[in-house]
N, C-alpha and C positions, 0 to 999 in steps of 0.2 A: 504494501498499500504505500502510497506516495501523498504527502500532505503538502501542499502547498500553502506558502507564509509571506507575509508583506513587511517590511518592515522599512521604515521614510528616516531618513536621514537628513538634518538640517544643516547646509553646507554655509557659514554667514564668513563672506570674506575670504580667507585665508584659514581659517579652523573648520573641523569637524564636531561635531558635538553629537554622538549617538543618542543624546538625554533627553534632547528639547526634539518636540513634536513640529510637524508641520505647524504653521500659523502661531507656533510660540516665538520669540525672539524678534527680531528687526520686520524681516519681511518673509515672504515666502517666495520669491523668485530663486533660491538657491537648492528648494527641493531636488532628492534625489531619490527615486525609489530601486527600490533591490527586490528582488523576487528570489528569495532561498530554497531550491527543493528539499527535503527534512522524509529520507527514506525512513519507514518505520519497520520495524520487524514483523515478520506475517507472525500471525499464532503458530505453534508448535503441537504435535499430538504426541504421545506415547502409544507406541506400535506393543500389543501385551498376548503374550504366547501363552494359553490356556493348560489346564495337564485335560489327560484323562486316561482311563483305564488300560485302556485300549492300542493306541498309537505309538508302536516301536520306540524306542528310544533313537536308535538309529536313524531313523528318519526326519524326525525331529532336530539329529545335527547335523543330516544334508540339507534341511530348510536352512538353518541358519547360515550354515558355510554358502549355499548358493545366493540365497535371497536377502544377507545382510555381511555378506562378506567378510564372515567372522574366521578365524583360521582353527583345526580342528578342536588345540585345546580349549578355547575360549568358547566353541560350541557345546564343547562337553560339558565344560561348569556351567553355562547357563540351562544347559537341557536337567540337570542335575538341579539345578535351581528350578526349575516347572514342576518338577519331577518332585520336590520335598514340600517347598511351598503353595504350591497350585497352579501359581501363573509368575510371571516376571517382565518386565518390563524387556525389550529385544534393542529400541531405539528410539528417538524420539527426531520426527522429521517434519515438515512441513503438510501441510493437510495432501495434497496433492499425491507428495511422496508417501506418507501414512497409506492412504489410500488405497494407492497402486503395493507395496507390500501386503497389504493383508489380501487384497485379491492374490495376489502370486499365491501366499503361504495357503489359501482356500483352494484357489484351484487345484494347485500341488496335491493338496491333500483329497481332493473330491477323485483325480484321475488314479493316487495308487488308494482308494477306498479306507483311508481314514478317518476316523472322525476329528482332527486335530482341528481346534478352534485358535483365531487369531483376530484380536478388535484393536479396537485404537480409542482414545481418548483424549480431549483435551488435557494441554499441560498447566 
């Protein structure tokens, strides 16, 4: 998201005074209007992987490696966290990327006939 803001700086003779607004001071003949673009960070979303009693641990590790770019040790450790705690955050992304990751995981689970669930929620 982009937010535009206008900032007025009054120029009086050879000095710039950012604290004076247009209409204050001697006259308005030296008004300079600057528009600055401020980039606002997009809202972020957590991608959560949920445990179930049927999806093989090896499949969960493969999903974490393939769709989240984890190495085998990271994927294995996170898989154990999901297994023990019931769920785990596997990453934090912008809305579109989080949505894509969830879709990829769910589609892979469906293709391999596993009930693995993946969701996203606003951070």
